[in-house]
Structures are given as C-alpha cells and as structure tokens.
C-alpha positions as CSV (number, residue, x, y, z in Angstrom):
1,M,-179.7,153.9,93.2
2,P,-179.1,152.7,89.6
3,L,-175.7,151.3,88.7
4,N,-175.2,154.0,86.0
5,L,-173.3,151.5,83.8
6,Q,-171.5,153.3,80.9
7,T,-169.2,151.8,78.3
8,H,-166.6,153.9,76.5
9,T,-163.6,153.6,74.2
10,Q,-160.7,156.0,74.2
11,H,-158.4,156.3,71.2
12,F,-154.7,157.2,71.7
13,T,-152.4,158.4,69.0
14,N,-149.3,158.9,71.1
15,P,-146.9,155.9,71.1
16,L,-147.1,153.5,74.0
17,Y,-143.5,152.5,74.8
18,L,-143.6,148.8,75.9
19,E,-141.3,147.0,78.3
20,S,-139.9,145.0,75.4
21,G,-138.6,148.2,73.7
22,R,-141.3,148.0,71.0
23,I,-144.0,150.6,70.4
24,L,-147.8,150.3,70.1
25,E,-149.5,153.1,68.2
26,P,-152.2,154.1,67.8
27,Y,-154.3,152.1,70.3
28,D,-157.7,151.9,71.9
29,I,-158.8,151.2,75.4
30,A,-162.4,150.0,76.1
31,Y,-163.6,150.7,79.6
32,E,-166.7,150.7,81.7
33,T,-167.7,152.9,84.6
34,Y,-170.3,152.5,87.4
35,G,-171.6,155.1,89.9
36,T,-170.9,158.8,89.8
37,L,-167.6,160.7,90.0
38,N,-167.7,163.2,92.8
39,D,-166.6,166.9,92.4
40,D,-163.0,166.5,93.7
41,K,-162.6,163.1,92.0
42,S,-161.7,161.4,95.3
43,N,-164.1,158.5,95.1
44,V,-162.5,156.4,92.3
45,I,-162.0,152.7,92.5
46,V,-160.1,150.8,89.7
47,I,-161.0,147.2,89.0
48,C,-158.5,145.0,87.1
49,H,-159.7,141.9,85.3
50,A,-158.3,138.4,85.0
51,L,-157.1,136.5,81.9
52,T,-160.4,136.0,80.2
53,G,-162.3,138.8,81.8
54,S,-163.1,142.1,80.3
55,H,-164.1,145.7,81.2
56,H,-167.7,144.4,81.8
57,A,-167.3,143.8,85.6
58,A,-170.8,144.6,86.7
59,G,-174.4,145.1,85.6
60,V,-176.2,143.7,82.6
61,Y,-176.3,145.0,79.1
62,E,-179.8,145.7,77.6
63,D,-179.6,142.9,75.0
64,D,-178.0,140.4,77.3
65,N,-178.8,138.4,80.4
66,K,-175.3,137.7,81.6
67,S,-174.1,140.0,84.3
68,G,-170.6,141.3,84.6
69,W,-168.0,139.0,86.1
70,W,-167.8,140.7,89.6
71,D,-171.5,141.8,89.7
72,G,-171.9,140.3,93.2
73,L,-169.2,142.7,94.5
74,I,-169.9,145.9,92.6
75,G,-173.2,147.8,92.8
76,S,-175.6,149.8,95.1
77,G,-175.0,148.7,98.7
78,K,-172.5,146.0,97.7
79,A,-168.9,145.7,99.0
80,I,-167.8,148.1,96.3
81,D,-170.7,150.5,96.7
82,T,-171.5,152.4,93.6
83,D,-173.7,154.8,95.7
84,K,-170.4,155.9,97.2
85,Y,-167.7,155.2,94.6
86,F,-167.1,155.8,91.0
87,V,-165.8,152.4,89.6
88,I,-163.7,152.0,86.5
89,C,-162.7,148.8,84.8
90,S,-160.8,148.8,81.5
91,N,-160.1,146.0,79.1
92,V,-156.3,145.3,79.0
93,I,-154.3,145.8,75.8
94,G,-153.8,142.5,74.1
95,S,-157.3,141.4,74.9
96,C,-160.2,140.9,72.4
97,F,-163.1,143.0,73.9
98,G,-162.4,146.4,72.4
99,S,-158.9,147.3,73.5
100,T,-156.2,147.0,70.9
101,G,-155.0,143.4,70.6
102,P,-153.5,141.0,68.0
103,M,-156.7,140.9,65.9
104,S,-157.0,144.7,65.8
105,M,-156.3,146.6,62.6
106,R,-152.6,147.4,62.2
107,H,-152.2,151.0,61.1
108,P,-151.9,151.9,58.3
109,H,-152.1,148.5,56.7
110,H,-155.9,147.8,57.1
111,E,-155.2,144.2,58.2
112,P,-155.0,142.6,61.6
113,Y,-151.7,142.6,63.5
114,R,-151.8,138.8,64.2
115,Y,-148.2,137.8,65.0
116,K,-147.0,141.3,64.3
117,F,-148.6,142.5,67.5
118,P,-145.8,143.1,70.1
119,V,-145.6,141.0,73.3
120,V,-147.2,143.0,76.1
121,S,-146.5,142.5,79.8
122,I,-148.6,143.1,82.8
123,K,-146.6,146.2,83.4
124,D,-147.5,147.5,79.9
125,M,-151.2,146.8,80.6
126,V,-151.0,148.9,83.8
127,K,-149.1,151.7,82.0
128,A,-151.8,151.9,79.4
129,Q,-154.4,152.2,82.1
130,R,-152.4,154.9,83.8
131,I,-152.4,156.9,80.5
132,L,-156.2,156.3,80.2
133,F,-156.7,157.7,83.8
134,D,-154.6,160.7,82.9
135,R,-156.8,161.5,79.9
136,L,-159.9,161.2,82.2
137,D,-158.1,163.7,84.5
138,I,-157.9,161.2,87.3
139,H,-154.5,161.4,89.0
140,R,-155.2,159.6,92.3
141,V,-157.6,156.9,93.2
142,E,-159.1,155.6,96.4
143,A,-158.4,151.9,95.6
144,I,-157.3,149.4,93.0
145,I,-158.7,145.9,93.3
146,G,-158.2,142.8,91.2
147,G,-158.0,139.0,91.4
148,S,-155.6,136.5,89.6
149,M,-154.1,138.5,86.6
150,G,-156.1,141.4,88.0
151,G,-154.3,141.0,91.3
152,M,-151.0,141.0,89.3
153,Q,-152.0,144.4,87.8
154,A,-152.9,145.7,91.2
155,L,-149.4,144.8,92.5
156,Q,-147.7,146.4,89.5
157,F,-149.6,149.6,90.2
158,A,-148.3,149.5,93.8
159,V,-144.7,149.2,92.7
160,H,-144.6,151.3,89.6
161,Y,-147.1,154.1,90.4
162,P,-146.7,154.3,94.2
163,N,-148.5,157.5,94.7
164,F,-151.5,156.7,92.5
165,A,-153.7,154.7,94.9
166,N,-154.5,155.0,98.7
167,K,-155.4,151.3,99.0
168,I,-154.6,148.3,96.9
169,I,-156.3,144.9,97.2
170,S,-154.8,141.9,95.4
171,L,-156.5,138.6,95.5
172,A,-155.4,135.1,94.4
173,A,-152.3,136.4,92.7
174,T,-148.5,136.0,93.1
175,H,-145.3,138.0,93.0
176,A,-144.0,136.0,90.0
177,T,-145.7,133.3,87.9
178,Q,-144.4,129.9,89.0
179,P,-143.7,126.8,86.9
180,W,-147.0,125.1,87.8
181,A,-149.0,127.9,86.2
182,I,-146.7,128.3,83.3
183,A,-147.1,124.5,82.6
184,F,-150.9,124.8,82.4
185,N,-150.5,127.7,80.1
186,K,-148.2,125.7,77.9
187,V,-150.8,123.0,77.4
188,A,-153.3,125.6,76.3
189,Q,-150.8,127.3,74.0
190,E,-149.7,124.1,72.3
191,S,-153.3,123.0,71.9
192,I,-154.1,126.2,70.0
193,L,-150.9,126.2,67.9
194,K,-151.2,122.5,66.8
195,D,-154.9,122.8,65.7
196,P,-155.0,122.9,61.9
197,D,-158.0,125.3,62.0
198,F,-155.8,127.8,63.8
199,K,-154.0,128.1,60.4
200,Q,-150.7,129.4,62.1
201,G,-152.5,132.5,63.2
202,Y,-154.2,133.2,59.9
203,Y,-157.7,132.0,60.8
204,D,-160.9,133.8,59.9
205,P,-162.2,135.1,63.3
206,E,-165.8,134.8,62.0
207,I,-165.4,131.1,61.3
208,I,-163.9,130.6,64.8
209,K,-166.9,132.5,66.4
210,E,-169.2,130.2,64.6
211,Q,-167.4,126.8,64.9
212,G,-165.1,127.3,67.8
213,L,-161.5,125.9,67.8
214,S,-161.2,122.4,69.2
215,G,-157.5,122.7,70.1
216,M,-158.2,125.8,72.2
217,A,-161.2,124.0,73.8
218,V,-158.8,121.2,75.0
219,G,-156.4,123.8,76.3
220,R,-159.2,125.5,78.2
221,M,-160.3,122.3,79.7
222,A,-156.8,122.0,81.3
223,G,-157.1,125.5,82.5
224,H,-160.5,124.7,84.1
225,I,-158.8,121.9,86.1
226,S,-156.4,124.4,87.5
227,F,-159.2,126.8,88.5
228,L,-161.0,124.3,90.6
229,S,-159.7,122.0,93.4
230,H,-159.9,118.3,94.1
231,E,-162.4,119.1,96.8
232,S,-164.7,121.4,94.8
233,M,-164.8,119.0,91.9
234,R,-165.8,116.2,94.2
235,E,-168.4,118.4,95.8
236,K,-169.7,119.7,92.4
237,F,-169.8,116.5,90.4
238,G,-168.9,113.5,92.6
239,R,-168.9,110.4,90.4
240,E,-172.2,111.3,88.8
241,Y,-172.6,109.9,85.3
242,K,-174.6,111.5,82.5
243,L,-178.1,110.1,82.8
244,T,-178.5,109.6,79.1
245,D,-175.2,107.8,78.7
246,G,-174.4,104.1,79.3
247,L,-171.7,103.2,81.7
248,Y,-170.1,100.9,79.2
249,E,-170.3,103.1,76.2
250,L,-166.8,104.1,75.3
251,F,-167.8,107.8,75.0
252,G,-170.3,107.8,77.8
253,K,-169.5,110.7,80.1
254,F,-169.1,111.6,83.8
255,Q,-170.7,114.9,84.7
256,V,-167.2,116.4,85.2
257,E,-166.4,115.5,81.6
258,S,-169.5,117.1,80.3
259,Y,-168.7,120.2,82.3
260,L,-165.2,120.5,80.9
261,E,-166.4,119.9,77.3
262,Y,-169.2,122.5,77.6
263,N,-167.0,125.2,79.1
264,G,-164.1,124.4,76.8
265,Y,-165.9,124.4,73.5
266,N,-168.2,127.3,74.5
267,F,-165.2,129.5,75.4
268,T,-163.6,129.3,72.0
269,K,-166.6,131.0,70.4
270,W,-166.2,134.2,72.4
271,F,-162.5,134.5,73.2
272,D,-159.9,135.0,70.5
273,P,-157.1,132.4,70.2
274,L,-154.3,134.9,69.5
275,A,-155.4,137.1,72.4
276,Y,-155.2,134.0,74.6
277,L,-151.6,133.3,73.4
278,Y,-150.6,136.9,74.1
279,I,-152.2,137.2,77.5
280,T,-150.9,133.9,78.7
281,K,-147.5,135.0,77.6
282,A,-147.9,138.2,79.7
283,I,-148.9,136.1,82.7
284,N,-145.9,133.7,82.2
285,I,-143.3,136.5,82.1
286,Y,-144.9,138.5,85.0
287,D,-142.4,139.1,87.8
288,L,-142.8,142.0,90.2
289,G,-139.1,142.1,90.9
290,R,-138.0,142.4,87.2
291,G,-136.0,145.6,86.7
292,F,-135.0,145.7,90.4
293,D,-132.1,144.0,92.2
294,S,-134.6,141.9,94.1
295,L,-138.3,141.6,95.0
296,G,-137.5,143.4,98.2
297,E,-136.1,146.4,96.3
298,A,-139.3,146.6,94.2
299,L,-141.5,146.4,97.3
300,K,-139.6,149.2,99.0
301,R,-141.4,151.5,96.5
302,V,-144.9,150.6,97.8
303,T,-146.6,153.4,99.7
304,A,-150.3,152.4,99.4
305,N,-152.0,150.4,102.1
306,L,-151.5,147.0,100.5
307,H,-154.0,144.1,101.3
308,L,-153.1,140.6,100.1
309,I,-155.8,137.9,100.0
310,S,-155.0,134.3,99.2
311,F,-157.3,131.2,99.1
312,K,-156.4,128.1,101.1
313,N,-157.0,125.6,98.3
314,D,-155.9,127.7,95.3
315,G,-154.0,125.2,93.2
316,L,-152.9,127.7,90.5
317,F,-151.4,130.5,92.6
318,K,-150.7,128.7,95.9
319,N,-151.5,130.6,99.1
320,F,-147.9,130.5,100.2
321,E,-147.0,132.7,97.2
322,M,-149.0,135.6,98.7
323,K,-147.6,134.8,102.1
324,E,-144.0,135.1,100.6
325,L,-145.0,138.5,99.4
326,A,-146.3,139.5,102.8
327,Q,-143.1,138.2,104.5
328,E,-141.0,140.1,102.0
329,L,-142.9,143.3,102.7
330,S,-142.3,142.9,106.4
331,E,-138.6,142.3,105.9
332,V,-138.2,145.6,104.0
333,G,-140.0,147.4,106.9
334,N,-143.4,147.9,105.2
335,T,-146.0,148.3,108.0
336,N,-148.8,149.3,105.7
337,H,-149.9,145.8,104.5
338,T,-152.2,143.0,105.6
339,Y,-152.3,139.4,104.6
340,I,-155.3,137.1,105.0
341,D,-155.7,133.5,103.8
342,I,-159.4,132.8,103.1
343,D,-160.6,129.4,104.3
344,S,-161.9,127.9,101.0
345,D,-161.9,124.6,99.3
346,Y,-163.1,126.0,96.0
347,G,-159.8,126.5,94.3
348,H,-158.4,129.4,92.3
349,D,-161.8,130.6,91.1
350,A,-163.0,131.3,94.6
351,F,-162.2,135.0,94.0
352,L,-165.0,134.9,91.4
353,V,-167.4,132.6,93.1
354,E,-167.2,132.7,96.9
355,L,-167.7,136.4,97.3
356,D,-169.5,136.0,100.7
357,K,-166.2,134.8,102.1
358,F,-164.3,138.1,101.6
359,D,-166.8,140.8,100.6
360,T,-167.1,142.1,104.2
361,Y,-163.3,142.2,104.4
362,I,-163.2,144.4,101.2
363,K,-166.0,146.6,102.6
364,D,-164.1,147.1,105.8
365,I,-160.8,148.0,104.0
366,L,-162.7,150.6,101.8
367,N,-164.5,152.0,104.8
368,G,-161.1,152.3,106.6
C-alpha cells in the first residue's frame, strides 16, 4: 500500500501558555501524516523528532530525493506499519520547518521575533502537540515513539498526559539533561553567538541559506563528535587520509576531518541558527522531575506501558541514564515498564542508523 504522505499546517489563535509564564500567540504547527485513520481513531501513532529533525519522518517529497529521517522504520510492512497505523509527526514549536519559531513573523509587527521569541521547553512542545491532536479530534493514541529529544517528548507525554497514550517508547533519551550534553550544546551556542555574520541575531536568513554560518558549522562539528563513538569513528574512518591531500600539507585532511567539515558547513544552510539556540536551550533545561517533589513523584503519574531503550555506547545520553529511569519506575511500584540496552558501538545516532537492532522490538511492542 502507498505511504499516503500528507503535509499540513494548522494555525492557532488561542494563546499557548508556556512553562516560563510567557504566552505564544498566534502560532502554527506543521505536521505530516502517513497511512489512514480508522473509523474509531484507535490506530494513531505519534512520532516525536529530535533536535534537528522535522515533521518529515518518512517517505520522499516529489521534488526531493532525501527520504524522511526515520523512513526505515515507518511505512508499509515496516516496524511502524502504515498499512495498520495512522502515523503523525509534527514539527516542534521553536523549530524552523514550518512551526512557529524565532524567525517566524511576530504578530502584529510584520517582522521576525528573533530574540523576542519566548524560551520554550520540551513540556511546551508537547503541550502544543496535545492541542494539535485535540483540534484533529484525536484524544487517545495507540503509541508515542521518539529518540533523543523525541524520547524526551515521549517521556513528557507519559508524565503530563498520562491517559493519552496506551504505549510509549523512548529511545536514547534521559530523565534530565546532564552536564556532558549541556557542555556540547555550550560549544555550539558560543560558536554561533561569536560569529560576526550572526550579527547578534539580526542576520538575513537568505544570506545564511546561501553562504552558511561558519561559527555554527564549528559548533555542529562538536555536536557530531557527541553523536558518534570512539569505536564507530575508528570503524568509519580509521586513519584514512584524503587521497588528494599531502600528509605534510598543513591543511591536508584525514577523512574524519572532511566528514566533520562537510556535515558542519552543509548543516548551516538548512537549519536556522536562532532555532538552534532555542532548541538547545529547551534540551538543556529539560528535567522530567521539574514541578514535582522528585523524579519519583513525577513517574507515579505514568499509566501507559512505558518502554525505555538505551544504546550501549551512547556518549551523549549514557545508557545508565535510562537505567536510572527504569530503577526509579520500579521503586515507585510501576510494573508497566520495560528497559532494554541495545548492544551497539555506533554511539548516540544509533537510534537513527542501526534500525535493524531494535525495529523487531518496536514491532513486538506495537503488536502487544
């Protein structure tokens, strides 16, 4: 069966009350759907994307050859089977792919928010999605699935909307962002802020799309180091040198250097720098226990079947962070959760790359 990929944007005029006490209004949410909604709307699966992801999780656009970021997992006969399920993925607020973010027009001023955009949290992103689903007349879903920042959103759904999903699968995430991850984000943030072409937030987005932003590219390189592992870099690049470069040329490059440069500079042409600052801020302040006396108190609210998946060699969100979450769930008497540590050397990005290591597990969870 065809994927039935559809892209939509919903416009909301009611104020969105944010965790910070500030208000966002009006706002848009861009989202994509795959498969077909059944009559009693009981076959919905929500996908949550990571930091630089978007609502384009599967399939290929007509004028493009790049498939959605979890295309290997979502589709006809795949682990998240669109012959069976109606899949929704929305772009988080604060991002730059159609949902309202710092470069969106600030009503009624006809100029972008830039720094006037409020700080949003992972909880706010989830709240906005919940409002979107209400508008689509979807009040309960079969499952919510996400990795990394998407896994954080899935966990927020579990705590703050306990009766919304039957099953929740969180991959490569954590219960609260730890100093190691915040430190990598700091390098990226400083690299953006100190680049003169960033113009203290008053850059022309068209120029950035054309020329990129070198500071942001450097920050992204640091990010890429945190997404891989010592082992996967060794496997992927070894000590291979660029064939066209001389070993004793000062700027001759190893393959790993070329890889970081290519990915770093390329990235800045398609991802907005202010959105990057706002979303890394949301990740840094993420803490599932905030607003409760303890993490345990927060987890007492969970009623969905909660499935936690970590990756053995994840250097960004260490596997023991998910294990701590599982232990805490057990301590508060939650018997509806599972925890699995996937044997992987790839690093944090395993949740995007090594699908064959966990897709059967996801399929089994969804098939009960």
